[in-house]
N, C-alpha and C positions, 0 to 999 in steps of 0.2 A: 313744374308737372302737374298737369291737371289729375286730379283724385275721384273726377267723377265716373262710377262703375263703367266699366267698358262691356259692351254685349258680348256674351258668349252663348253656348249652348243653353245654359241656364238661364242667363240673363234674358235671352229672347223667349222665354216663355212667360216673362211679364212678373216674375218673382222678385226680380231686381239682383238676384244672385249673378257674378261675374267673378272674371278671372282677376287677379291682382299682379300677374306678371313675374310671379315666383318661378324660378325652374323646377319644370315638372321630371319624373322620373329618377330621381336621385337615390331614392331609399326603397329597398325591397322589404319583404318580410321580417327578415333576421335582423338587418338592421334598424329597423321601427322596434322590434321587442328590446334589441341592446339599447336602444336610446330610451325606451320605455322603463327599464330595470334600473339604469342609470338615474334617471330622475327620481324614481322610488328611493334609491340608495341605501340599499338593504343594511351594509355595513355600520352607516353612518346613523342611520334610523334605528336600529336594533340596539346600539351600543346605549344610545340615550332615550329610548321610550321601551325598551325590556325590563329594566328594573322597576319603573313606576307602574307597569302593568302589573308585574308581580305583587307589588304591594297591596294593589288592590283586589286580585283575584287568586293568590298563592298558586298550587298547582293547577289550578283551571287555565292557566295561561293557555295551552293549547286549544282549548274548547272556546276561548275568548278570540282567538284568532280566527278561527273557523267562523264563529259568529260573526265576527267584522267583516269576515271575506263575503257573506250571504250580500248584504246589501252593495259591496262593490261589484260584484259580477253582474247583480240584477241590473245597475246602472249602466255597466258596461255593456250588458245586451241593448239597452235603448239607445246609447250612444252609436253601438253597431247600426242600429235599424235608422237613426239619423242620418249618419253617415253616407250609408246606402244611399238614401233619397237626396240628399244634399251636402255633397263633399265640399267643405268649406272651411278655411283656416280659421274662420272666427268661432267656429264650435259651439259652445254655450252661448255666446254673444247671439250670433246669425241665427241659431236653432230655436232659441226662445223668443227672438223678435218674430220670427216666421209664424210661430205658434200661437204666442200671446199679445205681440205688439211691441213697440219701441221701448215703452217704459221698463218693462218686464226684462227684454231683452238687455238695456243698457247696464241694469242692475247686475243681470246674470254674468255680464262680461266684464264688470267692475269687480264683483266676488272674487274672481278668478285671476285677473290682473294684482289685485291688492293681496290676495294670498301668498301668490308667485314670486311678487315683487319683497313682502316679507320675508319669506323663507330665504330668497337669495341671500340676503344680508345675513342670517342665520347661519347657513351652508358655509359662507366665506369665513365667518368668526370661528365656526368648529375648524374648519380647514387650517386657520390661522394659526389656532391652539396645537392641533396633532403635528403642525408644521414644524413648531418650535419643540414641542415633545420628542419628535423625531431627530432632530438636530441633537439634542440633549442625549438622547440615546446612543446616536453613532459618534458622537465626540466624548461621551461618558462626562460630559460637562453639563452636572444638573440646573445650574445656573441659567444655561440656555433656555429652559421650561419656562423659566419666570418673566422670559420677555413678553409673553403674550399678556401678562398683569400691568405691564409698562403702556398708560394709556396712548401716548403718542406712537410708539412703536407698534402697538397693536392696530389703531386705526389707520396708520400709513400700510400696513403689510396687508391689512382688510381690503383696504382701496386697491391695492395692487392685485390682489388675486381676483377682485371683480372685473377690473381692467382686462386681465388678461382671458377671462372668461368671456368677456364680452367681444374680443377681440375674434377669438376663435367662432363664436356663434356669428359674428358679424360676415364672416367669411362662407356662411351657408351650412347646409345641413351635410353635405358630403364632407366637410372638415369634420364638422360634430361626430360624424358617423365613425369616422376614422379614430379620431381620438377615445371616442367611447368602447371600441373594440377592445383597446390596450387596458384602460381603466377597469372597465367592468369584467373583462376576464380575469383579472387578477385578484378583486375583493371576492369573486365567487370561488376562486380557486383557495384561498385564506380562509373564507368562511366554511368551505369543505374540510379542509385541516383541521381547523379548530374543533369542529364536530366530531369528526372521527378520533381525535386525540381524546376529546373529553370520553366518549363511550369507551375507549381504551381503556381509560382511567378507571372509569366505572367498574368495567370487567374484570381488572387485575386489583380492584380493592383500595385503590389508592387515590381516590376521589375525596373531596372535600367532605362532603355530606351526602353520600351514595343514595340514591332513591330508585327502586325500579318503576319504569314505565308501568301506568296502571290506566285501566279502562276507565278511571274514574276522571283523569285529567281531561278528556274528552268531554266530560258532561257539564254543559253550561247550567241547567239547574242545579249544581251543586255549590254555588256561590253563594255566599252567605246572605248577600243581600242585594235587593234591586238596584240600590244605590251603588254598591261596588259594580254589579254587572253594568249597569249604566256608563260608570267611568272607566271599566275596562273596554267597552265597545268604542267610547269615544276615542280613547288611545289609539285602538285597533287601526279605526278609520283612519287616523291622522298617518300609522306608519304603512298603509297602502296607497296613500295620496299619491297621484303623480303619474299614474299609467294613462292620464289621457293627452298627455302630450303627444301619443301617437296619432291622435287624432287631429291636433293643432298641424300636424305636417301632411295633412291628405291631400294637399295641392301640389305635393312636392313628391308623393310615391309613385311607385309602380303600380297601376290598376287601383286608381283613388277611391274606388267607390267600394271595394273591398279589402284591400291590403291594410288600412288603419283599422278598422273594425276588428279584423282577426289579429292585428298584433295587440292590440288592446285587451281581447278576451285572452290571449297567449301569455300576455304580461301578468295578469293577475293570477293566473294558474301558476306560473313559475314562482311567482314572489311566494304564493301561500304554501308551496313545497319547501322552499329556503326557510321562512319562516317557523315551520313546523321542525323542521331538523334543527336548527337554533335553538328553538324554544325545549325541545325534549332534551338537547345535550346539554344545556345550561342548569336545568332542574334537575337531572341525573347526576349530574357532577357536583353542583354547589347546595342543592336545596332550596327552600324559599325562607328559610330561618333568618335571622339578624345576627348570624355568628360573623366571625372575620371574613370570609368569602361568601355569605349567603346572598341570595339574589333578593332576597327581603331586607337587608341591611341599608337603613338610607344613606349611608355615607357611599356605597355603591352604587346608588341609583342614576348618579350623573354620566357614569362611564362604565357598565358592566364590563365591557370586554379591557379597558384599561386595569381592572382589578383581576380578571382571570387569564387573561392572556399568558400571562407569566407562568402560573402555577398547572395550565393546560397544555402550553406550548413548549415552555424551557426556552431555551437559547434562540428559539425562533419567533419569540413574542413580539419582537419588533416587525416582524410581518404584519401583524395585527394594526401595529401603529400606522406602519405604510398603506395598509388597507383602508381603513378608516380615513385618512390623508385623501387618498385617492377616491374613495367613495363620495367624501363630501365634496371633494375637487370637481370629478366628474358631474356630478347632481348639480353643482354650480353650473356649470357650463351648460348642459344640457337643460337645465331648468328654464334658460333664457328662452328656450324655442315657444313656451307657452304665451308669456306674456307679450313677446315681441308680435307674433302673428295675431292674437288678438286684438292688437293695438292697431297693428296693419289693417284689419279687417275691418276696424271702428272707424278708422282713417279714412278708409277706400269706400265705406258707405255715409260718411259725410255724420257720423254720431261723435267724431271728434275732430280737432282741426286737420285740415287736408295735408299736411305735411307728415302725419304719421303713417299717412298711405305710401310714403315715397319707397320705391324699390333700389336697391343698390345697383348700378349698371354693370358693375364689374362682376359681383356676386350672384345677383337675382335673388337677394335675401332682404328682408325687411330692415333696411340700414339704419332709419331715422329711429324707427320703433325700438330696435335692439340697442342704441345707445341711450334711448330715453330711460327703458328699464334699467339698464345699469345706473344711469345718474339716479332715478330714484330709490334703487336700492343703497345706493353709497350713502345718499343724502339721510335717508331713512336709518341706516346703521349709524353714522355719525351723529345724528340727532337724539336718537334713543339712549346711546352709547355717552354720551356727554351729561345728559339730563339723570338718567338712572340706569342702572345693570337690572333691577327689577322692572322696570319698564319694557326693556328688550326681551326679557325672558317671557313677562306675562303677555306679550304681543305675540310671541310664537305660543302659547298656550291657548290663545283667542283664536288662533288658527283654524281649531276644529269647527267653530261658530262659521267661518267663511267658508270652508270646505263643503260642510253640510248644506250649507245656503245655495251655492252654486249649482252643487252636484244635484241637490233636491229640484231645483228648479229645471236644469236639463231633463231629469229623467220624468217630471212632470209634463215636459215640453213634447215629449215623445209621445207621451199618451192623449194629448189633445191635439197635436198634428195628424195622429195616425186613427181619430177617433171613428173616421166614417170607414175603416176598414176592421174595426174591432170584430164583427160577427161575419167577416166575410172567409173566414177558414179558422181551426182551430190554431195552426202556427200563428196566425196574425194575431190573434187574440193572445197567445202566451207570450210572443217575443216583441209585440208592439204596446199591449197595453198592461198585462196583469205584470210582467216582470219588472219594467222601469216603473210602474206605479207604486208597485210593493216598496222598490227601492227609493222612491221619492219619499213616500210616506215615511217610512223607518228615520230616513234622513232627516225629514223635517221634525219628526219626533225627538231625534237626537238633539236638532239644534234648540227646540224648545226646553229641553231638559237641562242642557248645558248651560243656556243663558240663563235658568232660573239658580241652578248650583252655582253658577260663576258670580253671582250678584253678593255670595257672601263673601266678607273681606277673607276669611281664611283660604278662599281658592287661589291655587297658582301660588305665589310669593307671598301671600298673607298680606300684600299692600293694599290700601284702600284710597276712594276718593269721596267724602261726602258721606264717609259710612258703606259705600257701595264697593264691592269687590274690584280691583283696577284690570283684572281680566274681562269683565263683562263691560266697564267703560271704554277700555280699549277696543274689543272687539265689535261691540256695538256702534261704537264712535266711528270705525273706519267704515262701516258698512253705513252710516249716515253721512259721511264726509262724501260717499258716492252719491246718494241721493241730493246732496248740495252741489257736486259738480254737474250732474245730471241736468238740475235746473237752470244752470248756468251754460251749458250746451245747448239747451232747449232756447234760452233768450238769444245765443250769439248764432245759431244755425238750426232752426225749427225744422229744415226740410225732412230729416231723417225722421223726426217725430212726427211728421204727417204723411209719411209712407211713401215719401217722393224717391227713396233709393232703396229701400227695402221691405216688401211687401207681407202683410200678413196672410196667411195662406193654411189650408190644409191638403192632403195628400190625396183627397177626392175632387179638387177643382180641375176642371178643364185643362187649365194652364200646365198642369203638372202631368197630366195624363196623355194629353196630346201635345206636344211641344211644337209642331210646326205649326198647326192650325191656331194655337193660341197665340204665338208670336206674331202671326199675321194680324189677328185681333187687337194685342196689345202694344207693339211696337210703334 
């Protein structure tokens, strides 16, 4: 099958943008928001991310969640503007290529692919942990929970989870959407149940370390130091990550130039409300000290819900285990959407070998790219798990670098692409220049701060290589690997890098303002 870009309304404009053969009109606004929430996986993200954030900022957790929300919504505004102008499943890759050229675009795409493939392996591992924990709770046999520590059993089960998620994703976003309605609905019900139960305990005086909600909790300036503030914001950026999956489905949604952008914005707002509810409930019930159930206890930070679910929910605590299992499993499946469609776009525009641009004839989904993402995630998990568990978890910690990297590139691509419209109206300046520009700058500042801090061997697991923190080595190493692969692709297929398939441009070019006339001139 040829993967040379086929002409479409966009392709005829001389931009190079074109349809990839995905089945359109499958997902509406609600379905896209559900998939976006699923990809963020609030139950899974909070149980592992809330404790470390409390350790850094204490009762200012709600304030840090709000601060972390700011760059996310600013970047989401930029994504929405770019999607309206250029709906394309390649998102960061496509938009950065159109704004800055093929080299920056390729690295933007690589940042997204690398981050999502790494987190896929982690999601599968977490799903396996809670799968065996759930079996132990249901059967009353505690030994079943220890099966996850058996390396061969752990690896085999993790690969089975990845294969199942791949199969569902391979069948297209319609199947993905159906599965997500059930899994996302269940975890949101359980999280709400947990929060209400925690507040009832506080009201009745039966909480572990009850605290009354204070306005000071929402004051980010009350954080003790800038380092703690930066660490907290970095962690909060990670817990919001994943909403951009709604944009990668833009060629498969109804009203593709509007629905994905609206879904991204709605997803971020829904998630911040969920996070605020849980943050207030946990701090009010458990406090931030290092007592037995305290949110600041280092022993509770790996999984805060595993510690608090029993005291807060009583005999229904098993529902929280099921919720985290369903959250990680749902996110495992929905997270396949982003790397598969980015790989599809890169194959379609010949930035990668053409086989990545193949569409499944039966399901009209990115078949080859989906399987490739699954194989990469499985291979990454097996290799890092066999080498060192510290390496696996330090790579997850390094995700913050990659998230800030490709989100920042995309946000600044919005500014550069729409630069000719900066002063055409107040609305254009605010939405196309100021908001994404601020978001991009904030994320690159966080990228630089995290990179510097992660050079310390004490960062993350405490492992180091040549006296440099393993988190820095892994994070920058993954980005460096992308640069090497980019050079290999340039040697093998220089057409993309010479602008033959996807052209640099901006919103003020004649081709993008007058499609028919430009098409006659450029075809």
